[in-house]
Each structure stands twice: as C-alpha cells, then as structure tokens.
C-alpha positions, 0 to 999 in steps of 0.5 A: 569485466572479464568473465570466467570461462565457466561462468561465461558458459553458464550465462550463454546457456541461460541466453539462449533459453532466455533471450529476452534477458539476453537481448535486453542490456539493462537485464543482461547486466542484472543477470551478470551481477546477480549470478556473479553475486550468487556464485561468490555467495556460495563460495562464502557459505562453502567456507563458513561451514554447512550451517551457513548454507541454509536458505533464510525465508525471512532475509529480505536484502534491499538489493535483492528487492531492487532487483525483483522490482526491475524485472517487474519494471521490465515485465519479467515474471518471478517464474522466468528468473527461477527457471533461469536459476535452475538452469544456472545450478544445474549447469554450475553445479559441476564447476562448483563442486570442483572448484571447491576441491570437495571429494567427500560425499559429505563435502559434496552435499555441503557445495550442493546446499551452499550454491542452492542458498547462494542462488535461492536466497534471492527469490523471496525477496524478488518475488514480494519486489515483484507482487509489490510492483504489481500492486503499485500498478493497481493502485495507480490504475485505481486511483486515476479512476478515483480522480476522474470520478472526483473530478465529475462529482465536483465539476458536474454533480456539486456543480449541478446541486449548487445551481439548483440551490441558487435558484431556490434562494433566489425564488424565495429572495425575489419572489416569496410564495405563499408561507406553506410553499416557502416552508417546502422551498426552505426544506428543499434548499436545506437537502440541497445543501445537505446533499452539496456537503456530501458531494464535496466530501466524496469528491475529496476523499476520492481525490486524496493522495498520499503523495510524498508524504508520511501518512500522519501528514497527508491525513493532516493535509486532507482533514484540513480540506475536508474540515476547513471550518473545524478547529476541534481536530487534534492529530499527534504522533509518537515513535519514528514514522516510516513511509508505507508502500503507496498502496497501503497508505492510500487505503489507510488514508481512505479508511481515517478520513471516512473515520473522520467524516462520520465523526463530524457527521455524528458528533458534530461539536465535540472534539476529535482527536487522532493519535499515530502510535509507530512501534516496531513493525505497526503503526496504530492510529486511533481516532477518537471523540467524546461525542454521544457515542452509539450502541455498537450491537444495534446495526453498527455497520450502517452507521459507520459504514464499518463494513467498507472500512473492514474491507479496505483494512483486509485489503492492506493486511490491517485490523479495524476495531470500533468502540463505542457506547450511548454517552461515552464517545467513539473510538476507531482503532486501525493497526497496520503492519508497516512494510510489503506484505 
C-alpha cells in the first residue's frame, strides 16, 4: 500500500528505534496497520469534537485485544509498544496539527487530545491481552506438570496399591490365617481399597482439562469419570453459557470437582445437584446436597478443604461460599467473573 510521506517518516523512526518490530515481517505489517488505524481514528475524533477525544478506560476492542495477543506471541512486552507510541506521538503531532488545520490554541489542544486518544486507546486492551497470554502459558505449564503427576499416580502409585491389595486377597483365599490375623488382613485390604480410590480420584482430578468444552459440559464429562457408579448427580444450566479463559476454566473445574469429591466422601447416599447460572458478567455455580451437613464453625476448613478451594477461587477472581448445618445438607457456591481480569 502507498504510505504518505509523513507517516513513512514516522514509521522509519520507530523502526530505527525498535528494529525487532521492523525486521519481523509480521510485526512490521502489524505496526503499519496499527499506526494507520491510530492516525485515522485521531482524525475522526478531532472531526467529532473535543468530547470524543477522551480515552475510555473501559473500551476493549477485539482488534486491539488481537494485537496484544500477537505481541505476546512474538514475546514483545507492552512496554516496547508504549515506547513506540511515544515516538509516534512526538513525531506525528506537528504533522497532525498541520493536517487538521489547527490555528487557535483551543484547536491545537483538541488536536493533541485527539491524537493522544487515537494512539493510547489501544493500550488497555493490548496490556490485558498480553497479560492473559502470559497467564495462559503459565496455565499450560502448570497443567503439563499436573498431567505428569496424574500419570505417575495412575501408573505407579495406584498400580502398586492394587498389587498389594491383590496379594492380601490372594492370601485370604488360598491360605486362610488364624481368625485374628484374618481380621487384620481384612482391615488392611479395606484401607488399601480406600487409598486406591483416593489415588484414582486424585489422578482424574489432576488430569482434568476443560479442552474445547464449556465449563458445565467439562464438569459433566469429568463427573462421569470420577463417579461412574453414581446416579445421583444432576447438572443443570440456565442462561447463555460462554467460554471462560482457559486458565480460569481449569481452576474453576478443579474447585467444582473437589466439591463433588467431598460430597461423595462425606454425604454418600445423598443426592447432589449442580446448577450453573450464567447472568451478565458472571457465572454462579451451586453444588448442593441433602446429606447430613456439618457445623461450619467447627474446623470446616479441614473437612472440605476450603482453604485450598478458596485459594484457587482467589486466583481467578472468584468468590467461594460454603453453607451447611447439621441435618440440613451442604451448599458450595462459586461465583466467577466472566472475561479477562
């Protein structure tokens, strides 16, 4: 495309200052498109009047988010883009003032604000997209580690427990010991079966991935893996489900699976319901059961693992609430903000 001489001069200055942008064809093309777009927006803002020259801190254009993601993909820190924007603003301001024909002090001020807004309106979205891309990388590395641990639990620890359990069962069947020894071996077998179930549950939970599913569908899929024999888990959803950022969805899934695991452990035989309410900018997930309940003031953290669940909720900006009373069941409510933090 033909680039006006004043704009070409500014691009050359930015390229000289930041060769990593100019030397990469993809980044160079992105720079050209963004600078052209910024200047065009500045002209539109100036023509529309002074009020439209104010940068909105709540405006997150998808195109600007995409630019931020591109910079993250190419390991370009937002600070570099901000410095390049300063070069653009300083070098192009005299050109812009001349282009719009600003004569009075008021006109020059309006032109300055319009160019500033046209340039800096990109950066809230860009910085957020960059931050989320980094979080995604951390989540991916975290999930890779969890997957490896889950594989080791399943392939090594669980198989070792199973092998020990089979030897105990074989001894009881083929060479029955004295009655008192039989009771001891049966107790050992019971403990081993419990440990095996715990390890298998942990392996599944660690390996849990949302993938391409929405959170409610992912929970349903993993609940079937964790509780294949259960027929008393009901999952419903109301509103318009949306896809959460992967790092949020993974943490939320882990919290919800922990809530269901605790239900099976402490309220076996009761009915559990999971309800997703997608409303506006949040989704509230409620896990309820009609089990025996417990006193929330009496060391509930140890029983429900609430401390870990609350820590995970805090990582994604969510709020976790637990309500229970003896004889009145338990409700775990997780309220998650939708979108990037």
